[in-house]
N, C-alpha and C positions, 0 to 999 in steps of 0.2 A: 804909435799907429804899431802893427805889426809887418813884417815881412809878408808881403802879397803874395810873391811867387810861391806856386803850390801849398797855398794856406789852408784852401779846405781838404787837402787829401793830408795834409798832418794833424787839424786842426780832428779829423774821424779817426785817425788813428790814437790821438791824445783823449778822445774820448773813451775808449776802451781802454786806455792805461789807465786813469783818471778813475775809473770804477772797480780799482780793485782795493780791498780793505785796508791792505797790506801796504799800501802805498806804492809810489814810484817817484824814483831818483829823477833828475834832470838829466846825471849818466846814462840811464837806462832808457829815457826819452828818448835821448839823441842817436841812440843803437838801435832802438827797434827801427824808430823812424827812417833813419839809414839806411836801414836794411830795407825796409818795404821801397824806398825810394829808389835806390840800387835795382831792385827789381824791375825798375818800370825806366831801367836807364836816367833815372834824373840826379842832378849834382845833390851831392851830402849837403846839411847842414851842419856849419862849421861853428857857430856860436850859440851858447848856452843861452844869452841873452833873447836869441831868437824863439825859444822854447816858452822860456817867461813870460815872454811878449802874447805868445800865442794863450797861454793861460789864460792872464790878464783879462784879454779879451774874450773870451768863452764866459769867464766871470763877469763880465759889464754887458755882455749882448744878451746872457742868459739868466741874469738873475741869480747867482746861483756862488754859493762861495765854497771855493776849493781852501781846503785847509793844509798847513803845512805842519810837522812836528818830524822828530829826531829819531832815527833808525834804530830799533828795537837793538840790534846787537853792533852797532856802531855808530853813537851819539853824535858821531862830525858829518854824517850823511844827512839831508835833509830830505824826508820824500813829502810829497805830496798825491791829495785823492780828494774827490767830493766828498764834503763834509753829509750830505743827504745820501744816506745806503741805496745802491739801486738807480740811480738820478743816470739819467743819459740823455744826449741833444739828440740823439737819436733812435729813440726809445724803442724798443721790439718789448713785446708780452709774450708768457708761456703761456699755456693753454693748462685748463686743472690736470690734462694727462699728463703734460710733463713734470710740473709739480709734483704729482704721485709717485714715477715714476725716480725723482731724485730721494722725495721722503725715504720710498723705499731701500734705496743704495744706501742713503746715509746710518739709517736705522740697523743695516747688515754690517756695514764697516764699524759700526759701535759695538757690535758685539764679537770682535775679533779680539781673542784674550792673549796678552802677549805682542800686538802690534804696537812699534814706537809710538809713543805720544806726539798726533800730528793735531794743533790747534783747527787749524781749517775745517777738521770736520763739526768742530763746536762750533765756528761764524757759520758754518752754512746752516745751521740745526737753526740758530738764532735768525741770519736772512728770512729762512723759510716756514719761520712758524713750529720749525716740528720738534717736538717733545721725545726724547730717548727716554726709552722704560728700561731704568738703570736694575729694576728688578731684576730682571729676565737675569738669569744665568747667561754667559756666554754661548754660544753653539759651534765655533771655532777658535782653535787657539793653536796659538804659533812656538816653534821649539824654542822658546826664551820665558826667562823670567824676569821678576821686577827687580833682582839686585843686581842686573846684569851691568856689567859701570860701562859708561861711554851715550847713553840710551839718551840723555839730554842734547846731546849735539844732534841728533838726528833731522829734527825739524830745521833746526839752522843749515845745516848743509844741504840738505830736501831742496831748501829754499833759493842756495848758492848757487846749484846745479842748476835748476830753473832759469834763474836771474843769470845765469854766464858772469860772475863775481869772483873775480880772484880774492883769494882767503891766504891771510898768515895765520899757521897752525902751528902750536906748541905743542910738540910731540915728545914723547920719552917711550922709547925701546926698551922692551925687557933688560936690567944687567948695563943700560946705558945712561949718559946724561942725557936731560932734557935739549932739546934744538929746536930752534923757529925754521920755518917752512913757508918758503913762497909759494902756492899751489895752484892751480888752474883745478878745478872739481868736474867730474864730468857722471858720476856713475855712484849708486852705493849698492852692495851687493852684501851677501849672508852665504854664510859658511861655518857650520860646526859651531854652532849658537852663537856666532861673532860676526859683526857687521863691519863692513870695512867701507872707507873711502878710495874710489878708484881714482887718482888723480895723476897730473903730470909736476913733478918737480920744476921751478924753474931754471934750476940749476942740471938737469938730467932730462931736457925736454928732448933727447931722441927715445925716450922707455915709457913706461908707464910705471906705480908704484901704488900700492895697498897700503892703508893706514887703517889701522885697528882702534875705531872708536873707543875702546876700554883701555887705548893708551893716549889718547888724548886729555890734553890738559886744558888748552881754550883755545880759540881762534878767534880773528876779526876780519872784515873785510878790508881790502885793502883799495884804496883811496885813488893811487896815484898810477896803477898798474895797468894795463889792457889786458882782457883777457885771450889768451890763446886757444882756440878753440880745437878741439878732438878731429885726426886726421883718419880716424881707424872706427870700423864697429866693434863695438866692445865686446860685443855676443860673440862675434868671428874668432876677437883677439882671445876671448876666452875656452873658445871650444875644443881645441886640440889639449886643455889641463884637465888634471882633478886637482880642484879647490883654486885656491887665491894665487899661488907663486907662480908665474909662468918664466922659465928659464929661457935662456938660450937654445937653441938649437931645434932641428926637425923631430917633429911627431916619429916615433918609436914603433911598433906592433909588440906588443906586450902578450907572450903566451903563457896561460897559467892552468895549472891542475885544478879543480873544483871536485871534493868530494861529495859522495850522496849527500850524504846528510845538510851541506849547506846551497846544494845545488836550486831547492826550491826559496830560499832569501834571496839567492843571486839574482835568480829569474826575474822577481817581480818588484826587487831594488837594485837595478845593475849599478855597478861602479861609475861607470862613463858612457855614454851615449853611444859610442860606437862599438861596445860590447856585446860579443857575440857566439855561438857555440863553433866550433870547429872539429869536432870530433868526439868521439866518447870509448870507454875503456869499462872495466867490468865494477870499478870501483867510484867512477863517476866520469866528467865530460872536463874536455879540454876548449878552454875558451879565448878570444883573443880580445886587447883593445889597443887604442890607436893616439898613443898621447905623448905627450914630453913629460917623461920622467922629470919627477921630484921629491921631497921630502913626505909631502903630504899625502901622494902615491904611495910613498914606500911605507910609511904606517898604517896606511888603510888596509894594504895586504898581508902587513903582520896582524892584524887586528883578528883575522881570521884563525889566527894558530895553525894549527895540523890541518884546516879546511882546506885550503889554498896551498899551492906548491908553485913558485915561478918557475916555468921552464927554459926562457929566453936567457939564454947567457949574453953577460954583460954588464956594465956598470951597477944596475938596479939590483941583479939577483947575487953578485957580489956583496953589495952592502949589508942586503939580508942575513949572509948566512954569517959575516963578520956580526952584526947585532945576535943574530942566535947563539954563537960563539962565545961570544960576552955574556948573554944572558944564561948559558950552561956554567961557564966558568962560577961566575954568581950563586947560584943555583945549587951550584956542585958543593962549596963551599964551608965548613962546620960551622960558621956564622950566619 
């Protein structure tokens, strides 16, 4: 017999979880149910057997099969779902207009070229009996190619973030030996045609790290470790940086001169959202950005050649001058 205390509340939550075609693990059920119970100041469920008995009761009472199968990425994890797609013991129906809106959204997503492959689009198309017109040319293209390494990890990492599942990642930085990290994944971010996983490392919980997907070797979900939730706003975290690397320190106001021929480009494609014009002269304008300087910003400013001149005194200007001196020395050699 199931634990009758809060049974019907648990069943309503379980019903939603079991409708997922990717299935749900007992651990995930416990986490979701206990979060809902905590919101109502109800004591948590402490036994996995309670969830299993609830599933058995649903199956017996509603004469429905709840199937079990191993997780795609970690076969030690068993996942559960309704055998019958679309089944619910609390049925709700979509209107014809709702289905047409969903079909339109799926058709649009299917025509994004360069988007990391996500099987859920195909799964939803099958569920709603949507036929994608694969003969049509893509109408939207991301800045990415089919040869980018690491794209095969995107979907798995996406679900790890959504499901709040810790992962063990085998990762190899350039010029380093491969290492295994226990990570708590939070966010996927693209910069300069590379995708990065934003996560906390179990050995460095006081900071956030970025792991390029093209340096990943493999990953699998952790069975024993609890997920450590993020305690900051990721968008705010990256607000004061250009790119991925957020160094220690406070944001600085970087002042630079933009030659007239570069101005139209910089006005339509700002280096940073804080960019603004603060002055003008005969050859161009003076601009400022408010950021924490890093190597990515340095390389971006230098990519404009003589079109941008950093005027702010400090480490960033000294580093640019040093690189320019080295470049001049190399180009000035006979070889």
